[in-house]
Every structure is written in structure tokens, then in C-alpha cells.
N, C-alpha and C positions, 0 to 999 in steps of 0.2 A: 401481471403481479398484481399493479395498480387498482384494479378492477376485487384481487381477492384481498385486498388492504383496507377498501375501502366495504367494501362486502363482507369483513370481516370471516369469508372462509382461507379452513386450514388450507395447504398445500404441501406436496410433495417433488423432493427430488432429489441429482442424484449431486452429491456436492465433490471436486478437487482440488485437496491441499497442498501446499505448495511444494510438498516434499512426493507429491503424485498416486497421494493413497486417495482414494475414492469414498466415502461413506452415502447412504443413501440417509435423508432427515424428509421426517415431517415438522412441521411448523407450523406457527398462529404469526402472520407474519403482519408487521408492530408501523414500520414506515421505511419511504428510501433515500439513503445519506447517500453525500456527496463531498465527496473530503478524500483530499492530496489526486484531485486527478482521476480519480474512480471512482463508481455508485455502490454501493450496500446496500445488503438488506439488514434491518433488523429485527429482528424475530424470538419469539419462545419454539425453543428446539425441546418438540415433548421428548422423546429419548435423554437428554438432558436434564429434562425439566428447569431450564434456567435464559436468562437473552444472551442469545449470539449475533453477532455479524459474522454475514457473510458474503463478501464480494462477487459482485452480479458475474464476473466473467467466468467465474467457477461451477456458476447453474446449469446443468444439464438435465436434461427429459424434467422438465416443470411438469405437473399437473395441479391444476385446477379442480380441489375435491367438494362434493357436497357437505365437507362437515363443516356447520359454521358454529363459532367460539364468541364468548365474553367480551365485550371492550376494553382492554391490555393496557395496563398504573404503568405508561414508559417513561423512566424518571431519564430526564435530560442527559445529551450527551456530549461534553468536550471530547472537543479532537482528540487531547491528550491523556487519553482516561485508558484507551488499551494500550501501552506502552512507553518506557523509560522514552524522551528523547533528549536531543546532545543534536546544541548547536555549533551549528557547522562553516567557514567559511571555507568557500571551495574561489579557485580559478579552474577559470576556460578559456581557450582560446575562439579568436575570429572565427574558424575552420568550422568549428561549432555548435555555430551562434543559434540557427536554427533550432536545434536540439534542446537545449539550453532553455529560448521562448517556448518551447512546445510545451516542454516537461517544470519552471517553476514560476512560479506568479512573480511579476511585472512589478511588484513591489522590494523580493526580494534579489531584484539581478542590481549592481551600478557597472555603467560601459566606462572603462575608462581608454586614457587617451589614445591607447595604443589600440584598441578594440577590442582588446582583452574582455572580458566580464568575469566580475565574481560575485559569488552568490551568494548572504546568510542569509540561514531558513537553520530551521529543526528541524526534525528530521527521527524516525522511530528510531531507537539505537535499537538494531533485533541481527538478528543474525545475518539476515536481507543485505543487507547494509554494502556491508565493504564489496560486493558480487553488482551490487546497481555501482555504484561510482566507477567499478574498473568499466561497466558497458561502456565508460566514455572516454574509452583506449586513452590512446598518447593525448588528448589534450584537454585532462583535466591535470592539476593542482590542489592534492589536499594542502589545504593553508593551517586550517585550526582547527580540532586541539589536537594535541600531540598526535595522541592514542587512538589517535583514526591517523588518527597520518602511518603512523608505525606503523598500525596490523594493514595499509593500504599498499606502503611498503612490503613488508614483511608476502603477503599474498603475492604480491607481480613478481620477487623475489624466487617461491615455490615454485609461480609457471615456472621464471625463467630456468629454475634446473631443473624443472619435470623435462621442460622441453628438451633442455641439450641430452638428456640421458637417451 
């Protein structure tokens, strides 16, 4: 991919979306981006006729073609331009500290005297956010904002009700 970017060679690949759909894409690759602990490809999509961002671990069957393209004028992309962000304050048990330190920047983590961790962070306010928070199981407490805490608790309640039927 790096070679295709530097030599301005078109690539094509299959891309798996978060909902399981797969599409074939032909793109002019512009740059690789690293944000939120993941790598992304910023590219001009031939089919959509627009700049797109593709998460690298969702790209399959990549092929570099012989089609060369003109250099792209890519506007700078700040981290928050792709989604609305929401500020979260999260409390984690020390029992899951290994994962907290793997997934969050050290600057966002404050260790408490009892060993628990508070993470203060801005995250995309998207559909997957509550499911991501739930992945920490019983070792997380949403301190704020109240709207995310409420959604989190409603999802836990729905899971409980589904499982007792």
C-alpha cells in the first residue's frame, strides 16, 4: 500500500463494513493515517467520486494496478472531522487495567488511590460506542455524561431481560 501511495498507483480491494456488508473498491490511495489505535487509508474512491477513509483491517484482496494517477490535493484531516465526539468520564476496576492501558492514551488515564482508573476522553458518538463500553463487562462504570450512562444501563437491562426469557 505504501508503494502504491508513493508511486501513485491505483489499487482495488474488497472492503468489509462494520455491519458485515462487503463492497469492491477501486481507489487512488493518498495517505495512511493512525488514529484511535488503528490504521486507516485515506483515498479517492473512483466509484463514489469522493475522498473516503478505509480502516486497514477491513481491507481484503488488495491489488496494486498498473493505472497511475495524478497527485491528489488532500485537505488535512483533523481527528474529529469524521464524527461528532462526546466527552466521557469512565471508571474502570483495577482488574481490567491491562486493557485500559492497551486501549487508551496514558494522558487520558488517572489512577485512583484504590487502584481503579478514571479515563477522561472524547470518543465518537456513534452507534457502536455503547457496545464498545459494554465490552468491558462488569469492570466499567460510566460516570458522565448522563445520556451515555442511561443508554449503557438501558442496554444492560435489555440484555438481562433477553437472557431471562
